[in-house]
C-alpha positions in Angstrom: 24.4 20.9 19.0 25.4 21.2 14.9 24.2 18.6 12.7 27.5 16.7 13.1 27.4 16.5 16.0 23.4 15.4 16.3 25.0 12.5 13.9 27.5 11.5 16.0 25.1 11.6 18.9 22.3 9.3 17.1 24.7 7.0 15.2 22.9 8.4 11.7 24.2 10.1 8.7 23.5 13.4 8.3 21.4 12.9 4.9 19.4 10.6 7.2 18.9 13.6 9.6 17.5 15.9 6.7 15.5 13.0 5.1 13.5 12.4 9.0 13.2 16.4 8.8 11.4 16.8 5.3 9.4 14.1 6.3 7.9 15.5 9.3 9.6 12.9 11.4 12.3 15.5 13.4 11.2 19.0 14.0 13.6 21.3 12.1 15.5 22.6 14.8 16.2 27.0 15.1 19.0 28.0 13.3 21.9 29.9 14.8 22.5 33.9 13.4 25.5 31.9 11.6 22.1 30.0 9.6 23.3 26.5 11.3 20.8 24.5 12.3 20.9 24.0 16.2 19.8 21.0 17.6 19.1 20.1 21.2 19.1 16.9 23.4 15.5 16.3 21.9 16.3 15.8 18.7 18.5 13.3 20.1 16.3 11.4 21.8 13.6 11.4 19.0 15.8 10.6 16.3 17.2 7.7 18.1 13.4 6.5 18.7 12.7 6.6 14.7 16.0 4.7 14.1 15.1 2.1 16.3 11.5 1.6 15.0 13.3 1.6 11.6 15.6 -0.9 13.0 12.2 -3.2 13.8 11.5 -3.0 9.8 8.9 -0.2 10.7 7.6 1.9 7.7 7.9 5.6 7.5 4.6 5.7 8.1 4.0 3.4 11.1 6.7 5.5 12.8 4.5 8.4 11.9 1.8 7.0 13.4 3.6 6.2 16.8 5.6 9.0 17.2 1.9 11.1 16.6 0.7 8.8 19.8 3.7 9.3 21.8 3.7 13.3 21.4 0.3 13.0 23.0 1.0 11.5 25.9 -2.4 11.7 27.6 -4.5 9.6 24.5 -5.3 6.3 24.3 -2.5 4.0 23.1 -5.0 1.5 21.2 -3.6 2.9 17.8 0.3 1.5 18.8 -1.2 -1.8 19.7 -2.9 -2.1 16.5 -0.2 -1.2 14.5 2.0 -3.3 16.5 -0.2 -6.3 15.8 -0.2 -5.7 12.2 3.2 -5.2 11.8 3.7 -8.3 13.9 2.0 -10.2 11.1 4.1 -8.6 8.5 7.4 -9.8 10.1 5.7 -13.2 10.2 4.3 -13.1 6.5 8.2 -12.1 5.4 9.2 -15.1 7.6 7.2 -17.5 5.9 8.6 -16.0 2.3 12.2 -16.1 3.3 11.8 -20.0 4.6 10.5 -20.2 0.7 13.3 -18.3 -0.7 16.1 -20.4 1.8 14.2 -23.7 -0.2 14.9 -22.3 -3.6 18.4 -21.1 -2.9 19.0 -24.7 -1.1 17.4 -26.3 -4.2 19.9 -24.2 -6.7 22.8 -25.2 -4.9 22.0 -28.7 -4.6 21.8 -28.8 -8.4 26.1 -28.0 -8.8 28.1 -29.8 -6.5 30.6 -29.5 -7.7 33.0 -26.6 -9.7 32.4 -27.6 -13.4 32.4 -25.6 -16.3 29.8 -22.4 -16.8 28.2 -24.2 -19.8 27.6 -27.3 -17.3 26.3 -25.2 -14.2 23.5 -26.6 -12.6 23.2 -23.2 -10.5 23.5 -20.8 -13.4 21.6 -23.2 -15.9 18.4 -23.1 -13.0 18.9 -19.5 -12.8 18.2 -18.9 -16.6 15.2 -21.4 -16.5 13.6 -19.4 -13.6 14.6 -16.1 -15.7 12.4 -17.4 -18.4 9.3 -18.3 -16.1 6.6 -15.7 -15.7 7.8 -13.7 -12.5 4.0 -13.1 -10.1 5.8 -11.2 -7.0 3.6 -10.6 -4.1 2.5 -7.0 -3.3 3.6 -5.9 0.1 0.6 -4.6 2.1 -0.3 -1.2 1.8 2.3 1.2 3.7 4.7 -1.5 4.3 7.9 -2.6 2.4 9.1 -5.9 1.9 12.1 -4.3 4.0 12.6 -1.0 5.4 16.1 -1.3 7.2 18.2 1.7 6.3 21.9 0.5 5.4 
């Protein structure tokens, strides 16, 4: 199949497929006489696996590890267990961060319960005050982003 057919079969944009190829997650397919990429069913299956992992908020590096182990079926899966344990920790931390964010947003919303003129808006005032405070953003764990979901 051609790249457009692969894109449809795996519900993945063409540019994402090319990106995964450049990153080495998806092997480059052979080319036809007309220099078109010729994908096989294995590409659909691998791309679907990658997309599912990305949907679980896994980083490219995490997916790379999973694919490496998956490509060596006789190997021990201890790395997979460790990776998933670490990823669960990342997700748990992100959930805690999102709960803090939710409380902050609710507190902002409580500061303006009815429509007023913009210069009297409690939400805008709170946002302006917050923007003046020194920001200290927590750094994500190495190799893991706050969110790695594809759009």
